VOTORGU-524209 format. One record per residue: residue number from 0; residue in one letter; x, y, z of N, C-alpha, C, CB in turn. Coordinates in steps of 0.001 Angstrom, whole numbers, plus 500000, padded with zeros to 6 digits. Atoms other than C-alpha are relative to their C-alpha. Glycine has a CB too. Example, Ala and Ser with C-alpha at 12.3 -4.5 7.8 and 13.67 -1.06 7.14 Angstrom:
<recs>
+-----+------+--------+--------+--------+--------+--------+--------+--------+--------+--------+--------+--------+--------+
! pos ! code !     nX !     nY !     nZ !    caX !    caY !    caZ !     cX !     cY !     cZ !    cbX !    cbY !    cbZ !
+-----+------+--------+--------+--------+--------+--------+--------+--------+--------+--------+--------+--------+--------+
!   0 !    A ! 500890 ! 498810 ! 500000 ! 512300 ! 495500 ! 507800 ! 500900 ! 501200 ! 500000 ! 499008 ! 500027 ! 501246 !
!   1 !    S ! 499180 ! 498810 ! 499940 ! 513670 ! 498940 ! 507140 ! 499230 ! 501090 ! 500730 ! 500414 ! 500462 ! 498585 !
+-----+------+--------+--------+--------+--------+--------+--------+--------+--------+--------+--------+--------+--------+
</recs>
This chain:
<recs>
+-----+------+--------+--------+--------+--------+--------+--------+--------+--------+--------+--------+--------+--------+
! pos ! code !     nX !     nY !     nZ !    caX !    caY !    caZ !     cX !     cY !     cZ !    cbX !    cbY !    cbZ !
+-----+------+--------+--------+--------+--------+--------+--------+--------+--------+--------+--------+--------+--------+
!   0 !    M ! 498554 ! 499796 ! 499015 ! 824351 ! 325249 ! 597678 ! 500789 ! 499792 ! 498048 ! 500507 ! 498131 ! 501884 !
!   1 !    G ! 499426 ! 500902 ! 500679 ! 824602 ! 322379 ! 594813 ! 499040 ! 500538 ! 498435 ! 499811 ! 498293 ! 500786 !
!   2 !    N ! 500854 ! 499260 ! 500793 ! 821856 ! 324361 ! 592068 ! 501324 ! 500746 ! 499111 ! 498839 ! 501071 ! 500974 !
!   3 !    L ! 499309 ! 498875 ! 501110 ! 824616 ! 326360 ! 589270 ! 498805 ! 500126 ! 498795 ! 501748 ! 499314 ! 499187 !
!   4 !    G ! 500737 ! 499504 ! 500373 ! 822377 ! 328888 ! 587298 ! 501362 ! 500247 ! 498701 ! 499165 ! 501003 ! 500990 !
!   5 !    P ! 499153 ! 499700 ! 501497 ! 823499 ! 329754 ! 583483 ! 501823 ! 501642 ! 500605 ! 497958 ! 501170 ! 498329 !
!   6 !    T ! 499329 ! 499294 ! 499938 ! 825390 ! 332946 ! 584865 ! 501896 ! 499103 ! 500732 ! 499022 ! 501104 ! 500770 !
!   7 !    E ! 498669 ! 500398 ! 499037 ! 827556 ! 331087 ! 587894 ! 500913 ! 498677 ! 498391 ! 499147 ! 498728 ! 502230 !
!   8 !    L ! 499282 ! 500930 ! 501022 ! 828433 ! 328465 ! 585021 ! 500996 ! 500788 ! 498973 ! 498842 ! 499208 ! 499105 !
!   9 !    I ! 499033 ! 498651 ! 500689 ! 829417 ! 331499 ! 582520 ! 501175 ! 500277 ! 500463 ! 499440 ! 501349 ! 500126 !
!  10 !    I ! 498432 ! 499520 ! 499458 ! 832227 ! 332820 ! 584886 ! 500667 ! 498384 ! 500689 ! 499827 ! 501565 ! 501599 !
!  11 !    I ! 499006 ! 500728 ! 500385 ! 833083 ! 329816 ! 585417 ! 501074 ! 499738 ! 499141 ! 499679 ! 499472 ! 499943 !
!  12 !    A ! 499818 ! 500334 ! 500505 ! 833851 ! 329188 ! 582372 ! 501672 ! 501007 ! 499257 ! 498758 ! 499680 ! 499682 !
!  13 !    V ! 498707 ! 498673 ! 499515 ! 835779 ! 332586 ! 582281 ! 501443 ! 499724 ! 500833 ! 499233 ! 501121 ! 501148 !
!  14 !    V ! 499233 ! 500508 ! 498577 ! 837800 ! 331741 ! 585210 ! 501308 ! 499312 ! 499077 ! 498884 ! 498587 ! 501228 !
!  15 !    I ! 499219 ! 501850 ! 501353 ! 839010 ! 328404 ! 582641 ! 500636 ! 500845 ! 499278 ! 498656 ! 498664 ! 498552 !
!  16 !    I ! 499405 ! 499574 ! 500800 ! 839772 ! 330097 ! 579951 ! 500736 ! 501248 ! 500381 ! 499263 ! 500042 ! 499091 !
!  17 !    L ! 498613 ! 498566 ! 499317 ! 841940 ! 332999 ! 582225 ! 501282 ! 499427 ! 500461 ! 499481 ! 500988 ! 501673 !
!  18 !    L ! 499014 ! 500853 ! 499265 ! 843723 ! 330288 ! 583957 ! 500760 ! 499148 ! 499167 ! 499370 ! 499173 ! 500979 !
!  19 !    F ! 498546 ! 501464 ! 501039 ! 844886 ! 327869 ! 580786 ! 499845 ! 500429 ! 498868 ! 499685 ! 497885 ! 499789 !
!  20 !    G ! 499053 ! 499442 ! 500796 ! 844917 ! 330088 ! 578393 ! 498688 ! 499780 ! 498497 ! 501838 ! 498999 ! 500055 !
!  21 !    A ! 500392 ! 500580 ! 501324 ! 842731 ! 329805 ! 575027 ! 500615 ! 499414 ! 498766 ! 499480 ! 500743 ! 499574 !
!  22 !    K ! 498927 ! 501147 ! 500983 ! 845430 ! 328011 ! 573188 ! 500098 ! 499001 ! 500591 ! 501524 ! 500316 ! 499681 !
!  23 !    K ! 499318 ! 501454 ! 500360 ! 845683 ! 325348 ! 575093 ! 498545 ! 499001 ! 500334 ! 501667 ! 499542 ! 501245 !
!  24 !    L ! 501514 ! 500413 ! 499855 ! 841855 ! 325097 ! 575824 ! 499820 ! 498147 ! 499238 ! 498897 ! 501454 ! 498904 !
!  25 !    P ! 500734 ! 500654 ! 501385 ! 841266 ! 322924 ! 572404 ! 501830 ! 499098 ! 500234 ! 499411 ! 501494 ! 498004 !
!  26 !    D ! 498216 ! 501457 ! 499090 ! 844773 ! 320500 ! 573586 ! 499384 ! 499349 ! 500590 ! 501502 ! 500464 ! 501396 !
!  27 !    M ! 500842 ! 500454 ! 498598 ! 842954 ! 320358 ! 576974 ! 498782 ! 498825 ! 499392 ! 499060 ! 501671 ! 500870 !
!  28 !    A ! 501116 ! 500649 ! 500404 ! 839932 ! 318856 ! 575225 ! 500067 ! 498820 ! 499409 ! 499383 ! 500669 ! 499298 !
!  29 !    R ! 499565 ! 500839 ! 501066 ! 841309 ! 316690 ! 572438 ! 500237 ! 498440 ! 501181 ! 501666 ! 500813 ! 499036 !
!  30 !    S ! 499552 ! 500713 ! 499158 ! 843162 ! 314754 ! 575614 ! 498766 ! 499284 ! 500551 ! 500800 ! 500731 ! 500880 !
!  31 !    L ! 500401 ! 499590 ! 499715 ! 840385 ! 314664 ! 577432 ! 498832 ! 498880 ! 499759 ! 500276 ! 501088 ! 499752 !
!  32 !    G ! 500875 ! 501033 ! 500155 ! 838202 ! 312900 ! 575132 ! 500958 ! 498805 ! 499372 ! 498715 ! 500467 ! 499066 !
!  33 !    K ! 499815 ! 500869 ! 499916 ! 840664 ! 310816 ! 574058 ! 500002 ! 498872 ! 501263 ! 500690 ! 500253 ! 499485 !
!  34 !    S ! 500189 ! 500797 ! 499146 ! 841022 ! 309537 ! 577379 ! 498960 ! 499298 ! 500179 ! 500189 ! 500424 ! 500794 !
!  35 !    A ! 501633 ! 500422 ! 500099 ! 837322 ! 309049 ! 577481 ! 499780 ! 498705 ! 499057 ! 499034 ! 501345 ! 499276 !
!  36 !    K ! 499862 ! 501510 ! 501355 ! 837704 ! 306893 ! 573950 ! 500599 ! 498865 ! 500969 ! 501503 ! 500306 ! 498271 !
!  37 !    I ! 499374 ! 500709 ! 499919 ! 839979 ! 304939 ! 575597 ! 499467 ! 499179 ! 501414 ! 501190 ! 500582 ! 499800 !
!  38 !    F ! 500770 ! 499867 ! 499375 ! 838194 ! 304338 ! 578680 ! 498895 ! 499246 ! 500397 ! 499855 ! 500707 ! 499716 !
!  39 !    K ! 501747 ! 500218 ! 500413 ! 834888 ! 303645 ! 577244 ! 501062 ! 497878 ! 499249 ! 498848 ! 502043 ! 497874 !
!  40 !    A ! 500006 ! 500823 ! 500189 ! 837117 ! 300731 ! 575514 ! 500489 ! 499173 ! 500813 ! 500212 ! 500031 ! 499216 !
!  41 !    E ! 500081 ! 500664 ! 499147 ! 838431 ! 299226 ! 578531 ! 499010 ! 499481 ! 501102 ! 500656 ! 500344 ! 500248 !
!  42 !    T ! 501832 ! 500587 ! 500132 ! 835006 ! 298642 ! 580391 ! 499372 ! 499861 ! 499076 ! 498994 ! 500677 ! 500491 !
!  43 !    K ! 500868 ! 500628 ! 501015 ! 833645 ! 297598 ! 577119 ! 500582 ! 498585 ! 499985 ! 500024 ! 500759 ! 498503 !
!  44 !    G ! 499198 ! 501467 ! 500607 ! 837011 ! 294511 ! 576887 ! 499147 ! 499591 ! 501444 ! 502295 ! 499760 ! 499794 !
!  45 !    L ! 499987 ! 500166 ! 498931 ! 836323 ! 294252 ! 581259 ! 498107 ! 498991 ! 499765 ! 500380 ! 501628 ! 500925 !
!  46 !    R ! 501114 ! 500350 ! 500858 ! 832446 ! 293655 ! 579797 ! 499765 ! 498851 ! 499984 ! 500066 ! 500315 ! 498823 !
!  47 !    D ! 500400 ! 500836 ! 500921 ! 832976 ! 291073 ! 577191 ! 501072 ! 499008 ! 500991 ! 500209 ! 500406 ! 498188 !
!  48 !    Q ! 499412 ! 501251 ! 498555 ! 835107 ! 288967 ! 579933 ! 499569 ! 499409 ! 501354 ! 501056 ! 500437 ! 500606 !
!  49 !    D ! 501079 ! 500717 ! 499337 ! 833126 ! 288525 ! 582238 ! 498589 ! 499249 ! 499679 ! 499725 ! 500748 ! 500667 !
!  50 !    A ! 501035 ! 501247 ! 499949 ! 830418 ! 287410 ! 580530 ! 500695 ! 499148 ! 498920 ! 498226 ! 500383 ! 499595 !
!  51 !    D ! 499642 ! 500683 ! 500044 ! 832700 ! 285079 ! 579044 ! 500614 ! 498531 ! 501069 ! 500335 ! 500645 ! 499460 !
!  52 !    D ! 499689 ! 501386 ! 498627 ! 833662 ! 283658 ! 582711 ! 498779 ! 499493 ! 500305 ! 500678 ! 500519 ! 501693 !
!  53 !    A ! 501566 ! 499900 ! 498780 ! 830018 ! 284204 ! 583593 ! 499269 ! 498032 ! 499704 ! 498125 ! 501911 ! 499015 !
!  54 !    P ! 501506 ! 501191 ! 499825 ! 828312 ! 280654 ! 582755 ! 501371 ! 498664 ! 500020 ! 498281 ! 499889 ! 497965 !
!  55 !    V ! 499489 ! 500330 ! 499175 ! 831704 ! 279214 ! 583902 ! 499768 ! 499821 ! 501375 ! 500595 ! 500430 ! 499823 !
!  56 !    Q ! 499685 ! 500535 ! 498315 ! 831260 ! 280259 ! 587110 ! 498405 ! 500267 ! 500488 ! 501457 ! 501207 ! 501142 !
!  57 !    Q ! 501400 ! 499395 ! 499881 ! 827375 ! 280315 ! 587152 ! 499716 ! 498330 ! 500125 ! 499198 ! 501163 ! 498537 !
!  58 !    Q ! 500412 ! 501391 ! 499463 ! 827220 ! 275972 ! 587493 ! 498048 ! 499559 ! 500738 ! 501282 ! 499883 ! 501383 !
!  59 !    P ! 501625 ! 500390 ! 498143 ! 823882 ! 275107 ! 589647 ! 501177 ! 498582 ! 500438 ! 497007 ! 498856 ! 499208 !
!  60 !    V ! 500783 ! 501226 ! 498610 ! 824151 ! 272680 ! 592802 ! 499171 ! 499861 ! 500319 ! 500118 ! 499906 ! 501146 !
!  61 !    Q ! 501296 ! 500849 ! 499711 ! 823054 ! 269887 ! 592896 ! 499910 ! 500088 ! 501374 ! 500006 ! 498447 ! 499532 !
!  62 !    Q ! 500041 ! 500370 ! 498436 ! 821515 ! 269474 ! 596487 ! 499520 ! 498651 ! 500353 ! 499083 ! 500948 ! 500769 !
!  63 !    P ! 501208 ! 500034 ! 500276 ! 820933 ! 266394 ! 597351 ! 498775 ! 499603 ! 500789 ! 500056 ! 499441 ! 499162 !
!  64 !    V ! 501649 ! 500114 ! 500114 ! 817368 ! 264489 ! 597654 ! 500160 ! 499716 ! 501719 ! 499109 ! 498448 ! 498722 !
!  65 !    Q ! 500464 ! 500350 ! 499197 ! 815998 ! 264203 ! 600271 ! 499147 ! 498562 ! 500545 ! 499637 ! 500829 ! 499946 !
!  66 !    Q ! 500629 ! 501656 ! 499890 ! 814501 ! 260365 ! 601198 ! 499076 ! 500390 ! 500818 ! 500957 ! 498608 ! 500656 !
!  67 !    L ! 500817 ! 499165 ! 498415 ! 811416 ! 261287 ! 603768 ! 498845 ! 498325 ! 499833 ! 498695 ! 502526 ! 499631 !
!  68 !    P ! 500509 ! 501753 ! 499835 ! 809519 ! 257386 ! 605163 ! 498711 ! 500148 ! 499271 ! 499677 ! 499266 ! 501849 !
!  69 !    P ! 500621 ! 500184 ! 500619 ! 807194 ! 256066 ! 603443 ! 499025 ! 500535 ! 501380 ! 500130 ! 498755 ! 499201 !
!  70 !    A ! 500685 ! 499359 ! 499283 ! 803605 ! 257169 ! 604436 ! 498904 ! 498799 ! 500751 ! 499421 ! 501170 ! 499113 !
!  71 !    Q ! 500481 ! 500592 ! 498560 ! 801489 ! 255293 ! 607236 ! 498382 ! 500227 ! 499826 ! 500732 ! 500946 ! 501534 !
!  72 !    P ! 501248 ! 499541 ! 500167 ! 797756 ! 254823 ! 605902 ! 499304 ! 500052 ! 501182 ! 499346 ! 499306 ! 499118 !
!  73 !    Q ! 500810 ! 499681 ! 498920 ! 795186 ! 256689 ! 608188 ! 498463 ! 498932 ! 500006 ! 499697 ! 501723 ! 499819 !
!  74 !    P ! 500783 ! 500479 ! 499965 ! 792354 ! 254788 ! 609264 ! 498459 ! 501022 ! 499538 ! 500281 ! 499417 ! 501166 !
!  75 !    I ! 500336 ! 499166 ! 500508 ! 789459 ! 255635 ! 606908 ! 498337 ! 500306 ! 500825 ! 500216 ! 499654 ! 498518 !
!  76 !    Q ! 501551 ! 500400 ! 498573 ! 786074 ! 256796 ! 609537 ! 499061 ! 500358 ! 498052 ! 499469 ! 502121 ! 502407 !
!  77 !    Q ! 501030 ! 499951 ! 500425 ! 782668 ! 256947 ! 608005 ! 499649 ! 501379 ! 499931 ! 499267 ! 499237 ! 500613 !
!  78 !    P ! 499998 ! 498510 ! 500030 ! 781197 ! 260464 ! 607240 ! 498076 ! 499931 ! 501505 ! 499738 ! 500851 ! 497500 !
!  79 !    Q ! 501065 ! 500715 ! 497845 ! 778482 ! 260782 ! 611264 ! 498891 ! 500809 ! 498701 ! 500468 ! 501356 ! 502889 !
!  80 !    V ! 500648 ! 500060 ! 500739 ! 775250 ! 261078 ! 609353 ! 498840 ! 500584 ! 500455 ! 500022 ! 498978 ! 499596 !
!  81 !    A ! 501502 ! 499475 ! 498744 ! 772009 ! 263137 ! 611144 ! 498980 ! 499270 ! 499953 ! 499179 ! 501481 ! 499788 !
!  82 !    P ! 501344 ! 500813 ! 500980 ! 768731 ! 261028 ! 611134 ! 499038 ! 500913 ! 500374 ! 499412 ! 498204 ! 500412 !
!  83 !    P ! 500939 ! 499720 ! 500458 ! 766089 ! 261675 ! 609533 ! 498979 ! 501470 ! 500705 ! 499512 ! 498707 ! 499995 !
!  84 !    I ! 500988 ! 499490 ! 499521 ! 763760 ! 264486 ! 610756 ! 498473 ! 499212 ! 499959 ! 500057 ! 501166 ! 499387 !
!  85 !    E ! 501971 ! 500313 ! 499704 ! 760270 ! 263483 ! 612320 ! 499024 ! 500982 ! 498570 ! 499318 ! 501102 ! 502247 !
!  86 !    Q ! 501101 ! 498858 ! 500666 ! 757535 ! 265591 ! 609858 ! 498611 ! 499662 ! 500930 ! 499639 ! 499695 ! 497979 !
!  87 !    T ! 500909 ! 500065 ! 499184 ! 754961 ! 266238 ! 612207 ! 498356 ! 499813 ! 498731 ! 500236 ! 501518 ! 501111 !
!  88 !    T ! 500892 ! 500158 ! 500174 ! 751209 ! 266627 ! 611313 ! 499459 ! 501580 ! 499296 ! 499561 ! 499366 ! 501154 !
!  89 !    Q ! 499653 ! 499034 ! 501092 ! 751809 ! 269705 ! 610413 ! 500521 ! 500824 ! 498942 ! 499987 ! 500219 ! 500079 !
!  90 !    N ! 499529 ! 500676 ! 500970 ! 754508 ! 269426 ! 608428 ! 499097 ! 499457 ! 498986 ! 500663 ! 499120 ! 500501 !
!  91 !    K ! 500343 ! 500275 ! 500944 ! 752640 ! 267458 ! 606303 ! 498834 ! 501070 ! 499474 ! 499763 ! 498728 ! 500150 !
!  92 !    A ! 500619 ! 499645 ! 500705 ! 749675 ! 269453 ! 605828 ! 500853 ! 501653 ! 499473 ! 498618 ! 499849 ! 500658 !
!  93 !    A ! 499010 ! 498985 ! 501218 ! 751947 ! 272434 ! 604465 ! 500237 ! 500072 ! 499040 ! 500950 ! 500152 ! 499926 !
!  94 !    N ! 499875 ! 500517 ! 502086 ! 753170 ! 270962 ! 602060 ! 499604 ! 499533 ! 499478 ! 500695 ! 499439 ! 499250 !
!  95 !    N ! 502095 ! 500602 ! 501406 ! 749903 ! 269744 ! 600632 ! 500094 ! 500928 ! 499725 ! 497904 ! 499569 ! 500449 !
+-----+------+--------+--------+--------+--------+--------+--------+--------+--------+--------+--------+--------+--------+
</recs>
């Protein structure tokens, strides 16, 4: 239903010309162009005004730094080492 083909657009254009008349259409288009120009200038003015106001509003908020209690040292544990493996006579013969 929302798709307008070329034939539908031509029919709409003919109806507009019949309703408003061919003499009034250029005046209407001219006034529409002026309105668009004024609207564009106003929106640009609002953007410029927002750009000027933005740095004042966006100052960073400093949050207090939370002090942590001093760390308590942990006792150092010696690494555990496995006892050496005794070589049997078979292992000694295989390595040589």
